[in-house]
RODO-2510 file (C-alpha; in nm, 4 decimals, decimal comma):
residues 226
     n   res          X          Y          Z
     1     x    11,1416    10,5246    10,5826
     2     x    11,3035    10,2670    10,3573
     3     x    11,1875    10,2723     9,9989
     4     x    11,2374    10,0276     9,7139
     5     x    11,1987    10,0622     9,3417
     6     x    10,8316    10,0074     9,2717
     7     x    10,7555     9,7318     9,0233
     8     x    10,4170     9,8026     8,8732
     9     x    10,2142     9,5050     8,7624
    10     x    10,1390     9,6795     8,4342
    11     x    10,4989     9,6238     8,3330
    12     x    10,4080     9,2674     8,2427
    13     x    10,2295     9,4129     7,9422
    14     x    10,4951     9,6629     7,8464
    15     x    10,8372     9,5145     7,9151
    16     x    11,0309     9,3448     7,6385
    17     x    11,3733     9,1872     7,6484
    18     x    11,6656     9,3331     7,4552
    19     x    11,8702     9,0152     7,4873
    20     x    11,9350     8,7834     7,1966
    21     x    11,8236     8,4638     7,3740
    22     x    11,4689     8,3398     7,3340
    23     x    11,2161     8,4685     7,5871
    24     x    10,8718     8,3098     7,6066
    25     x    10,7303     8,6141     7,7849
    26     x    10,8133     8,8706     8,0506
    27     x    10,6200     8,8449     8,3750
    28     x    10,5731     9,0337     8,6984
    29     x    10,4398     8,8022     8,9665
    30     x    10,3935     8,7684     9,3386
    31     x    10,5912     8,4665     9,4551
    32     x    10,6419     8,2911     9,7860
    33     x    10,9939     8,1630     9,8505
    34     x    11,0442     7,8575    10,0715
    35     x    11,3974     7,7174    10,1005
    36     x    11,4867     7,8696     9,7647
    37     x    11,1817     7,7354     9,5827
    38     x    10,9846     8,0219     9,4228
    39     x    10,6136     7,9529     9,3696
    40     x    10,3777     8,2097     9,2195
    41     x    10,0302     8,2800     9,3552
    42     x     9,8959     8,0766     9,0621
    43     x    10,0970     7,7667     9,1471
    44     x    10,3797     7,7998     8,8930
    45     x    10,7348     7,7282     9,0056
    46     x    11,0060     7,9681     8,8840
    47     x    11,3482     7,8065     8,8589
    48     x    11,5969     8,0941     8,8672
    49     x    11,8761     8,0199     8,6194
    50     x    12,0084     8,3762     8,6057
    51     x    11,9919     8,6713     8,8420
    52     x    12,0268     8,9952     8,6449
    53     x    11,8819     9,2160     8,9184
    54     x    12,2148     9,3072     9,0721
    55     x    12,0800     9,2113     9,4165
    56     x    12,0807     8,8932     9,6223
    57     x    11,7422     8,7229     9,5978
    58     x    11,6060     8,6078     9,9347
    59     x    11,5454     8,2332     9,9698
    60     x    11,2510     8,2881    10,2068
    61     x    10,9509     8,5182    10,2138
    62     x    10,7152     8,6933     9,9752
    63     x    10,8496     8,8793     9,6721
    64     x    10,7331     9,0752     9,3715
    65     x    10,9456     8,9325     9,0936
    66     x    11,0036     9,0688     8,7440
    67     x    11,1571     8,8109     8,5150
    68     x    11,2084     8,6804     8,1632
    69     x    11,0495     8,3381     8,1302
    70     x    11,2950     8,1422     7,9167
    71     x    11,1488     7,7931     7,8846
    72     x    10,9312     7,5287     8,0459
    73     x    11,1484     7,2778     8,2312
    74     x    10,8672     7,0621     8,3687
    75     x    10,4943     7,0613     8,4368
    76     x    10,4233     7,4038     8,5835
    77     x    10,7980     7,4711     8,6190
    78     x    10,9754     7,7446     8,4223
    79     x    11,3358     7,8545     8,3932
    80     x    11,3523     8,2312     8,4451
    81     x    11,5966     8,5181     8,4452
    82     x    11,5172     8,7638     8,7256
    83     x    11,5579     9,1241     8,6102
    84     x    11,4259     9,2939     8,9247
    85     x    11,2401     9,2203     9,2456
    86     x    11,0990     9,3951     9,5503
    87     x    10,9998     9,2821     9,8971
    88     x    10,6445     9,3920     9,9849
    89     x    10,5243     9,4541    10,3373
    90     x    10,3859     9,1135    10,4400
    91     x    10,1894     9,0635    10,7605
    92     x     9,9164     8,8644    10,9306
    93     x     9,6118     9,0723    11,0198
    94     x     9,5503     9,1348    11,3888
    95     x     9,2263     9,1635    11,5908
    96     x     9,0689     9,5083    11,5849
    97     x     9,1318     9,7376    11,8812
    98     x     8,8815     9,9883    12,0171
    99     x     9,1386    10,2632    12,0718
   100     x     9,4161    10,2534    11,8102
   101     x     9,7403    10,4430    11,8648
   102     x     9,6876    10,6199    11,5321
   103     x     9,4614    10,6110    11,2297
   104     x     9,6442    10,8330    10,9833
   105     x     9,5440    10,8762    10,6176
   106     x     9,6613    10,6397    10,3464
   107     x     9,5256    10,5654    10,0016
   108     x     9,4302    10,2259     9,8646
   109     x     9,4993    10,2563     9,4921
   110     x     9,4183     9,8920     9,4117
   111     x     9,3583     9,5615     9,5834
   112     x     9,3137     9,1978     9,4866
   113     x     9,3197     8,8458     9,6297
   114     x     9,5786     8,5870     9,5293
   115     x     9,7830     8,3159     9,6948
   116     x     9,5832     8,3397    10,0172
   117     x     9,6719     8,7088    10,0527
   118     x     9,4846     9,0358    10,0249
   119     x     9,7320     9,2406     9,8205
   120     x     9,7213     9,6190     9,8186
   121     x     9,8951     9,9000     9,6359
   122     x     9,9043    10,1782     9,8950
   123     x     9,9835    10,5463     9,8692
   124     x    10,0943    10,7654    10,1591
   125     x    10,2782    11,0869    10,2332
   126     x    10,6242    11,0738    10,3914
   127     x    10,8488    11,3545    10,5088
   128     x    11,1369    11,4085    10,2664
   129     x    11,4708    11,2944    10,4099
   130     x    11,3141    11,1409    10,7202
   131     x    11,4279    10,8055    10,8624
   132     x    11,1003    10,7515    11,0504
   133     x    10,9446    10,4176    10,9570
   134     x    10,5692    10,4287    10,9192
   135     x    10,3625    10,1446    11,0635
   136     x    10,0874     9,9760    10,8598
   137     x     9,8617     9,7032    10,9956
   138     x     9,5359     9,5342    10,9017
   139     x     9,2818     9,4811    11,1790
   140     x     8,9985     9,2315    11,1371
   141     x     8,6548     9,2066    11,2958
   142     x     8,4875     8,8675    11,2642
   143     x     8,1250     8,8267    11,1547
   144     x     7,8725     8,8099    11,4383
   145     x     7,5198     8,6754    11,4808
   146     x     7,3814     9,0172    11,3853
   147     x     7,6354     9,1109    11,1165
   148     x     7,7694     8,8545    10,8699
   149     x     8,0434     9,0807    10,7260
   150     x     8,4175     9,0325    10,7768
   151     x     8,5759     9,3755    10,8245
   152     x     8,9402     9,4584    10,7572
   153     x     9,0603     9,8065    10,8524
   154     x     9,3949     9,9221    10,7180
   155     x     9,5665    10,1298    10,9865
   156     x     9,8516    10,3726    10,9292
   157     x    10,0706    10,5300    11,1957
   158     x    10,2922    10,8084    11,0603
   159     x    10,4255    10,8880    11,4118
   160     x    10,3329    11,2511    11,3676
   161     x    10,4980    11,2924    11,0293
   162     x    10,2079    11,3651    10,7974
   163     x    10,0872    11,6803    10,6226
   164     x     9,7713    11,8509    10,7396
   165     x     9,7187    11,9776    10,3854
   166     x     9,9058    11,7775    10,1164
   167     x     9,8552    12,0507     9,8554
   168     x    10,0397    12,3046    10,0717
   169     x    10,3196    12,0682    10,1840
   170     x    10,4905    11,9655     9,8601
   171     x    10,8276    12,1081     9,9695
   172     x    10,8284    11,9027    10,2908
   173     x    10,6395    11,5834    10,1953
   174     x    10,6391    11,3461     9,9018
   175     x    10,3807    11,0915     9,7910
   176     x    10,5107    10,7325     9,8022
   177     x    10,3651    10,4009     9,6904
   178     x    10,4249    10,0594     9,8387
   179     x    10,2786     9,7101     9,8177
   180     x    10,1338     9,5375    10,1234
   181     x    10,0197     9,1749    10,1511
   182     x     9,7985     9,0552    10,4358
   183     x     9,7629     8,6801    10,4849
   184     x     9,3933     8,5923    10,5057
   185     x     9,4192     8,2185    10,4405
   186     x     9,2997     8,0339    10,7503
   187     x     9,1423     8,3409    10,9104
   188     x     8,8029     8,1696    10,8749
   189     x     8,7270     7,7981    10,8237
   190     x     8,7768     7,6667    10,4697
   191     x     8,4623     7,6970    10,2594
   192     x     8,3243     7,9937    10,4547
   193     x     8,1505     8,2542    10,2366
   194     x     8,1103     8,6050    10,3805
   195     x     8,0722     8,9633    10,2636
   196     x     8,4062     9,1437    10,2971
   197     x     8,4525     9,5123    10,3687
   198     x     8,7848     9,6943    10,3730
   199     x     8,8072    10,0323    10,5494
   200     x     9,0684    10,3081    10,5603
   201     x     9,1053    10,6854    10,6021
   202     x     9,2137    10,9399    10,3417
   203     x     9,2127    11,3132    10,2895
   204     x     8,8823    11,4744    10,1970
   205     x     8,7823    11,8203    10,0868
   206     x     8,8564    12,1452    10,2654
   207     x     8,5900    12,2514    10,5125
   208     x     8,4456    12,5923    10,5852
   209     x     8,7489    12,6762    10,8019
   210     x     8,9753    12,5986    10,5027
   211     x     9,1186    12,2912    10,6793
   212     x     9,1475    11,9595    10,4993
   213     x     8,9306    11,6878    10,6484
   214     x     9,0161    11,3199    10,6918
   215     x     8,7339    11,0921    10,5831
   216     x     8,6341    10,7300    10,6247
   217     x     8,6620    10,5253    10,3045
   218     x     8,5419    10,1729    10,2341
   219     x     8,4895     9,9116     9,9664
   220     x     8,2715     9,6038     9,9976
   221     x     8,2903     9,2705     9,8178
   222     x     7,9637     9,0791     9,8187
   223     x     8,1181     8,7362     9,8706
   224     x     8,4638     8,6237     9,9765
   225     x     8,5222     8,2482     9,9814
   226     x     8,7856     8,1030    10,2155
***
């Protein structure tokens, strides 16, 4: 499974620049790149004047970008120096299926809405040294006449590579974190207000037979506005 250096959002509060040039502030932001134009989820445009990340920055797609904001070069436009970036898993949700191929445990450590996406910081166990790529999807169930809630289930397929008991598998498995972004904009008509419930599975407590259980987890938001 490919891994990238995790850029935690908290770094925006902790990172300072050691360079001598003037820095307005250091930011970590989700941006959408279209033809080399980088727009944050809050509508700001980042004009990259220096790439100090040591990597080629994609001109298309969704990125997590850490940068020094150097100056305002227009209304809502800022010149920035990119110090690091990562490419999150970015997908459209798919309709729910009655019989999924797998529903393996994963942890949702945090989640928020921005830029038309439901963004998640996920945690999962991966086998050390393995090249197996785990599959993560989001499956939606539309509101009905009898249930007004929009459901989004986060599915994880580890293709058989997951510990039965994480506490007893530290030599074979490691805990990894990754960002995932699911595009919800347009899923329901603009202006729709619905309760929103996200569901996933994670490890529970050991049972009477000393085996670790896998439990259903959920979090509900009273009102999500499209």
